[in-house]
N, C-alpha and C positions, 0 to 999 in steps of 0.2 A: 360217575353218576351216584348222587346221594339218594339212597332209598328212604323215603319218608313214610312214617306211620302216624295217623291222626287218631287221637282218642277223644271222642266227643264230637258228634255230628249235628250239633245245633246250629244256631245262627252264625257263630264265629267259625266253628269247625267246617261247615259247608263252604264258607267263603275260602278257607284255606285249601280245601280239596280242589275247588275250582281253579284257584290260582296256580297250585302246583301242576294241575292237569294241563294248563294252557300257557302260562306266562313266566315260569321260573326256570331258566336254563340250568342244566346240571342237576336237576332234582326230578325224581320219579315218585309219583304217588303209588306206593307199594301195598299199603294195608290201611284199613280203617276199622274203628270199633265204636259202638255206642250200645248202651244197655237197652235202648229203645229201638225195636226193629224198624218202626216207621222212619225214624231219623236216618238209619242206615240206607233204607230204600230211597229216601229223598236225596241224600247225598250222592248215591250212585247214579240216580236219574239226572243229576246236574252235570255229569261229566261228559266230555266229548272224546278225549283221546285215551284216557286211562281205564284200566280194568283191575282195580285194586282188590286184594283178597280181604275178606272179612275175618279178622282174627281176634281172639281174646288177647288181652294185654300180655300174659305170660308167653304166648306164642309169638306175638308181634315183635317183642323186644329181641327175640333171637334171630329175626330175619331182616330188621331194618337198621339203618345207620343213625337215624334221628327220629325221636318221638315228639310230636306236637300235642301238648295237653290242652284241650279246650272243653273240659268236662265240668269240673267243679272243684272247690277247695278240698272237699273230702277225698276226691279222686287223686289229688296230688300225693297224698300219703302213700298210696299204693303204686301209682304209675311212675313217679319220678325216681324213687330209690330203686325200683325194679329195673327201670330202663338204664340207669347209670351203672348198676351192677353188671348189666349185660354189655356195658361199654358203648352205649348209645348216647349221643348228645341229646339234650332236651330243651325244647322251647316251651315255656310255661305261660299260659294265659291267666290261670287262677292264682295270681301272685299273693293274694290275701292269705293263703295257707301259711305263708312264711312268717306270719305273726307268731307262729309257734317256733320259738328260738331253737328248741331241740331238733325239730324237723329241719330247719334251715342249716344248722351246724352239721346234721347228719348228711344231708345231700351234698354239702360242700366237701365234706370229708370223703365221701364215696367218689365224687367227681375228681378230686385230686388224686385219689388212689388209682383210678382207672383212666386218668388223662382224658377226661370228658369235659365238655362245655355245657354250662347251664345258661340259657339265654332268657332274659327277662325283658320283654318289649315295653315301650313307653305306654302303650295302650291308648286310652281315650283322652290323653292330655299332651300338652307340649311343654317344652322347657326342661326336660330331664338332662339334656346336655349342659345347659347353663347351671343347673343345680349341682351336677357332679363337679363341674369346674369350680363353682363357688365353695364347695366343701373342702377343697384343697387348702384354702385360707382359713375358713371358719364361718359357720352359719349360726346366727342367733335365733331365728324363728322361721318356721314353715307352716303356713296355714292353707287349708283347702275349704272352699265353700261350694257345695254342690246343690243345684236345683234340678228337680225332675218333676214331671207331671205325676200326680198321685198314683196313676196306674203303673208307673214305672217302679214304684216302691212296693207294690203288692206282693205279699208272700214273704217279705223279709222277716227274720226272727224277731227283730225289735218291734215291728208293727204288730205281729201276732201276740207277743208276750205282753205288750202294753195296751192291747185292745183298741188300737187306733183305727177309727172309722175314716178311711181315706175318701169315701164317697161324700162325706159331710164337709170336706174342706173346700171353701169357696174363695179364699184369698191365700196369698203366699204365706206359708206357715212354717216356722222352725220346728222340725220334727226331732232332731238330734243334735247334740253338741257334746264333744268329748275328744278323747285322743284317737289317733289312727288305730291303735291297738283295740280300742273298744268298737270303733266304727266298722272295721273289716269283719268282726264277729257278728255285729248286729245287722249288717247289710252285706252279706257275702257275695251277692250277685250284682251289687250296685256300685261299690266303691273300692274295687281292686286298685284303682288309681291311688288311693291313700297309701296302700302298701308299697307301690312303686316309689312314691315320694319319700316314704319313710326309709326305704333301703338306700335310695340315692342320697338322702339328706341326713337328718339328725335322729332317725330312729322312730319306732312306732309310738313310744310313750311321750315323745316331745312334739310330735306333729299334731297340730290342732285341726279338727274337722267339724264343720257344721253342715247339716243336710236340711234342705227346705223342700217341702211339697208345694208346687205352684201350678194350679189348674189353668193358668193363663198362658202357659208356654207349651210349645210342641217340640222343643229340643232339650237335650240333656246338657246342662251348663255346669262347667267347672271353672272356678276362679282361684288362682294360686298366687300367693304372695310369699316371697322369700326375702329375708333381710340378713345381712352378715357383713363381714369385713370388706367384701367386694363392693358393697352398696346395697341396692335392692332392685327387685323386679316383680312385676305383676303381669300375669297373662290370663286371658279369659277365652275359653273354648266353648263354642256353641255347637254341640254335636247333633247330627241327625240320628235319631234312634234307629236301630235295626228294624226293618219291616217285619222280621220274623219274631223278634223278642225285644219289646220296648225297654227292658231293663238294661239292654246292651247298646252301646253307641256303635255306629257303623265304623267310626275311626278306630275302634279297638281291633276289629278284624283287619283293617288296612295296615295297622301297626305291625301285626304279626306277619303279614305278607311282606311288608317292607323289611322286616328283620330277616326273613328267609332269603330275600333277594340280596341283602347285604352279605349274608353268609356265603352266598355263591358268587359274589363279585370280588375281584381282586382290589378294586378301588374302595377304600373305606373312608366315608365322609362323616364329619362330626366327631364330637368328643367320645 
């Protein structure tokens, strides 16, 4: 039985807790943590079978086999190295933190030293298996175009720093264009998918990102185009936003749950 600890009990973390509680054989929800007491209470209230302990991260990593990070990019700096040093496997939701190459190299080094695994889910996009396969031969370009309702971009550092009035947007408007390295820092709660694409493909500095605010849509849209020696592919994902947090797509939570089920399943499907 794999003892699971969940750090971050927001929209994604609560869905993870519920899934481990009811539908992932071989895993037990052993501990949870969130700096917000209400989030912990809500997560606990959603459970049917489990009675996890509420533990701070330093205590949690000593008692579980796997830590699931669902908190924030800033939390990754503390949670992931600490968990790996305690010989826990780690599933990371806030992949955008790995735009910091030093952090990424550090966690890989610790994982190798302690024979641990770091799992990075596909998140709110499709096509990562094809991108990884294409990278074997060579990739020329990877681009991501994201559209969200203006409220889904609220609070992003880029919005605040540039004094963008989201309420005044009445038509589809280009808000940002640049590299994935720039995008994941400017919109840490919105485009973790850009980080996933970068790690699977040609890196943060070569992956091109555009972000639109569109008041006429109710779904979070990601369109990805990849070109390389293999040919090319384009996919478009229209995600239903989480009812708890419109910045997050429901598919992101489902991706983490699918990853946990894959870990516990002897049958491994896909690249």
